[in-house]
Structures are given as C-alpha cells and as structure tokens.
C-alpha positions in Angstrom: -83.7 86.4 281.0 -86.8 87.7 279.8 -86.5 89.8 276.2 -85.4 93.4 277.2 -86.8 96.5 275.6 -84.9 98.9 274.0 -85.4 101.9 275.1 -86.5 103.3 271.6 -88.9 100.4 272.0 -89.9 101.6 275.1 -90.3 105.4 273.5 -92.3 103.8 270.8 -94.7 102.4 273.0 -95.4 105.0 275.6 -95.9 107.3 272.0 -98.4 105.0 270.4 -101.6 105.7 270.8 -104.2 104.2 273.2 -108.0 105.0 273.2 -110.1 105.2 276.2 -113.9 105.8 276.0 -114.9 108.4 277.8 -117.1 106.0 279.7 -113.9 104.2 281.1 -113.9 104.9 284.5 -117.9 103.4 284.6 -116.5 99.7 283.1 -113.6 99.4 284.4 -112.7 96.9 287.1 -112.5 97.9 290.2 -111.4 95.9 293.0 -110.1 96.4 296.7 -106.5 95.6 297.8 -105.6 96.0 301.7 -106.0 99.2 302.4 -106.2 100.3 298.8 -109.3 100.8 295.7 -107.4 99.6 292.8 -109.2 100.4 289.2 -107.4 97.9 286.4 -108.5 98.9 282.6 -107.6 97.3 279.3 -106.8 99.4 276.2 -105.9 98.4 272.8 -103.4 100.6 271.1 -103.4 101.9 267.5 -100.4 99.1 267.1 -102.7 96.2 268.7 -100.4 96.3 271.4 -102.3 96.0 274.6 -102.0 98.5 277.3 -102.9 97.8 281.2 -103.9 101.3 283.2 -103.6 100.2 287.0 -104.6 102.9 289.6 -104.3 102.5 293.2 -105.0 104.8 296.0 -104.8 104.2 299.2 -108.8 104.7 301.2 -107.8 105.8 304.6 -105.2 108.3 303.0 -105.8 109.7 299.8 -102.2 111.1 299.1 -101.0 107.6 299.0 -101.1 106.8 295.4 -99.6 105.1 292.2 -100.9 104.9 289.1 -99.0 102.5 286.7 -99.1 101.8 282.5 -97.9 98.5 281.6 -97.6 96.7 278.7 -99.2 93.3 278.5 -96.0 90.7 277.5 -97.6 88.4 274.5 -98.0 84.8 275.5 -97.2 85.6 279.0 -99.1 87.2 282.3 -96.1 89.6 282.8 -96.7 93.1 282.7 -94.0 95.0 281.4 -94.0 98.7 283.8 -93.7 101.8 281.0 -94.5 104.4 283.5 -95.7 104.3 287.2 -96.5 108.1 288.6 -96.2 107.6 292.7 -96.9 109.8 295.8 -94.6 111.7 297.6 -92.1 109.0 299.0 -88.2 108.6 299.6 -86.8 107.1 296.0 -83.1 106.2 295.4 -81.7 105.0 291.9 -79.7 102.6 292.1 -77.3 103.2 288.9 -76.8 107.0 289.9 -76.8 106.4 292.9 -79.1 109.7 293.5 -81.3 109.1 296.6 -84.7 111.7 296.7 -88.3 112.3 298.5 -91.6 113.7 296.6 -93.5 112.8 293.5 -91.9 111.2 291.2 -92.3 108.9 287.6 -90.8 105.7 287.3 -89.6 104.8 283.5 -89.3 101.8 282.2 -85.6 101.7 280.6 -83.1 99.5 279.0 -80.3 99.9 281.1 -82.4 98.8 284.2 -83.7 95.9 283.4 -79.8 95.1 282.4 -79.1 95.8 286.0 -78.9 93.6 288.9 -83.1 92.0 289.4 -84.1 93.5 285.7 -86.6 95.6 287.0 -87.2 97.5 284.4 -88.9 100.6 286.4 -86.6 101.4 288.8 -85.2 104.1 287.5 -87.4 107.6 288.7 -87.3 111.3 288.0 -89.0 113.7 290.7 -91.5 115.8 289.5 -93.8 118.7 290.6 -96.1 118.4 287.7 -98.2 116.5 289.9 -99.1 117.3 294.1 -102.4 114.5 294.1 -104.0 111.7 292.7 -105.9 113.4 290.1 -103.3 115.3 288.7 -101.3 112.3 288.2 -103.1 110.7 286.5 -103.7 113.5 283.7 -100.2 113.3 283.7 -100.0 110.0 283.2 -102.6 110.4 280.2 -101.1 113.1 278.4 -97.7 111.7 278.5 -98.5 108.1 277.0 -100.6 109.6 274.6 -104.1 108.5 275.6 -107.0 109.7 273.5 -110.5 109.8 275.4 -113.1 109.2 273.0 -116.5 110.5 273.2 -119.6 109.0 272.0 -120.4 111.0 269.0 -124.2 110.2 269.4 -123.8 112.6 272.7 -122.3 115.2 269.7 -125.4 115.6 268.8 -126.8 117.1 271.7 -124.0 119.0 272.8 -123.0 116.4 275.4 
C-alpha cells in the first residue's frame, strides 16, 4: 500500500502557490487522446513540489471535459489527484451513499485513500460555480492557488 496523505497535507498542497507563466498555453504539451484534446503542464510549487495540470476536452462535445491537478509523487510515475473538475455527469460518493448529476469537483481525501481501491479523488461535491470548460478552469486556478505571472518586459509597454 502506498503512503497515505492526510487531509491536512492535501490542503497544504492545494494552498501551495503555483506559478504559471502568462504564456503557459503556448508552451503546454498538447496531445490528442481518442476524441479529446489534452493539455499537460508541469508546474513547480513554492515548496518545490511538482504539480501536473491535465486539461481534457472532448473535440465533438465541448461540454464534456475533465480538468485535473495532480501531484507527481517523488520517485514514482504515479500522479496523486488532488482536485478534478468534471463536466455534468452522474456521480456517486460511495462512502456517503450520495448520488447526483451535475457539474462537480473531486477532492482528494484521506478517507477515500483508505476505502476500498484507495482512489484518493473518488469523493466529489456538486457545484454551480461553473457551467463550461473556461469557467471550470478559472475555478481550478483560483481554488488551487495558481498565480499567473506576467513578463516584466511587457509591463514596460503596457502589455
């Protein structure tokens, strides 16, 4: 069994400041997986943790998306999913026996790591904070303490 992150450790990782350059989209790794476009960006946090931002959107149905923030676990290829912002679909929280259909945010928890298959992000909360990909991305960036940096040279020219 792998190391369990406590809820306190997860919160600390979410709150760790993550600097994202203003040109992050143009420098991102873009791939096509099945019927989706995927963007992957690696970001170093202020405490030198390595975070991976994975953004997937269906090419045919743009309202089908999944935006994920993961922590690259040291000395492994495993990504620990801290948060996942999903499109409108049915979801069941197995421990709580709650079922809903809507936009929702998956949150890594200690109890779900300990439950059954050890899938840290199986718990989710329904949300009305977003209704499309762009708004979900804005929520993820705000919730997970991303700071988009600007090029200081551009500021000289009012950019």
